[in-house]
N, C-alpha and C positions, 0 to 999 in steps of 0.2 A: 097740589098738596093742600090735605082739609086742614081748616083752621080748629084750635082746638079750642075749646068753649071753657070760660074760666066763671066762675063764681065769685061772685063780690065777698071779701071777707066779710065773717063775720061780726058785726058789733061786740066793742069791746065795752065791758061796764065799765061806769064811774069806779068804782072798786077795785075792780082788778086793774085801770089805769093808775088807780092810784097806788096799790099794792107794786106795781113794776116799779112805780117810780123811787117809792122808799129802797126797793131793791138796789134798784140804778147807782142812788147817790151813795149808799151802801157801799158797795163796790168799788166808785169811784172815790169814796173817804179812805178806801183801805190801800188802793193800787195806783192812783192819779196823783200828780203833782196839783199845786195848788192851782195852775193855767187850764188844766183838763177839768179840775172842780168844778171851778166857775163856769167854764164854759157848758158842761152838763147841767149845771143848773141853770142856769139860762134855758137850754132845751128844755127841760122841765117847763120851766117859767111860761115858754111859749106855748107849749102845750097845753098848761092849767090855766089860758085865759088871755095873757099877753097885756092888751091894753088894761083890762077890766082888773088885771090883778095888781097893776100900776096905782089903782085907785085903794084898791083896799091895803095896802100895805102901806102906806102914806108915807114914802120917801119923796125928795125931792126926784127928778127925772135924773140928775144928774148922782143921785147916789143909785138909783134905781138900773142906770147905765151903767156902773162899777159895776155891780153886782153880778149883771147877765155877759159883761164883754170878757171874751176870753182873755185880752192883756189885761183888764181891768185890775184895779187892790180892793176887793169889797172888804167894808169891816164887818166884824163878826154882826154887829149890831145889825146892820144892813140885809145878811145872808140870815140870820135867825129871825128877821121880822117877813122876810120874802118866805122864807120854813114855815112860819106860821100861818101865812095867807093861802098856803097851799095846803093848809089842816097836816103838816109836818110838825118836829121838832128834832133840833139837832141834841144826842144825847152821849156823852163817852162810858165806855166799859171800860175794865183791863186787857191788856192785850194777853194772848194767851202765849206761857211761857218766860213771862217776864217776873220779876221780883217785886214787892212790896215797895211802895211811895216812905220815907223815909219819916214824914210827917203821920201815917197811917196807924190807928189801931194798933195791927197786925206788927207793925215794924217796930213801933213802940214794946211790946211782947215781946217781941225776942228779943231785942236789945237786953230789957228789963231782967232776962230770964239770965241771960250771960254774965251779967254782971256790977 
């Protein structure tokens, strides 16, 4: 049987890797639980530089471990620092199909007009 020749995978640009990481983490934010999200963040962090990234984050070794560990309990501050070091930030946006928040201007306008 003849062996198939395989070509090495084409190198992925840093920009493409960064865009993939953002899309991956966004998908995990939508669909995964906290443990899976922490594990995904850890995988992206390892792929983004591992030890070099730890220096950039300016977290203690314990905090970084908790952020990257599947069973860890990362603080929002630690996760935000890690994302910033990877050139990302956490952004919240309204979920589709949900009403307005009671304290939002839209919620006040609606209450004021009815009452």
